[in-house]
N, C-alpha and C positions, 0 to 999 in steps of 0.2 A: 345671123342678126346685125342689121345696120347701125350704127351710132345716130343718135340725133343731133342736131345742133347744140342742144342745151347739154348732152351728154358729153360732147366734145369740149364745150366752153368750160363746165364743171371739172372735167378731167385736166384741162390745161390750168384752171385757176390753182387746183390742188397741187398739181406739179410746181407751179411757182411757189405756192405757199410752203411746200415741203423741200424747196431746193432739189428736185428732182429732176436733173436736165435730160435724161434719157425718156422719162415719160412725156415731158415737155416736148421733145424732139418728135416723138411717136404721134402726140396730139396734133401736132403742127403738120406733120407728114399726111396724116388722114384728114386734114382739112379744117382744123380749128383755126379761128380768126382771132388773131392777137389785137386788133384794132376795134373789135366790137366791145361794148360796154358790158360791164358785170355789175349787177345790183346786188348787194350785200343783203343778208337776210333780213335786216331792220330798215332796209331802205334809206338809210342815213345818207349813204353816198354812192354815187356811181361812177366808176372809172373803168377804162379799158384795161385789159389785162396786161398789155405792154406798160401801162404807168405803175401798174401795181409790181411788175416785176423789176421797174427801175427803182421805185421807192424801197424795195426789198432789197435792193443791190444783188439782184439774181443774174441781171445782164450787164 
């Protein structure tokens, strides 16, 4: 079964949120795009995952 773009983006977001560098690298290798915007569930803010990673001091 092939990952959808949304699945990969969610996987990458969760990897960043959980500071799981192995899962992050895996998601990126499979085609996740760190420069695409990620809307939070409340739609209060939109940031790309690279920004989120930097804010959380993950990279």
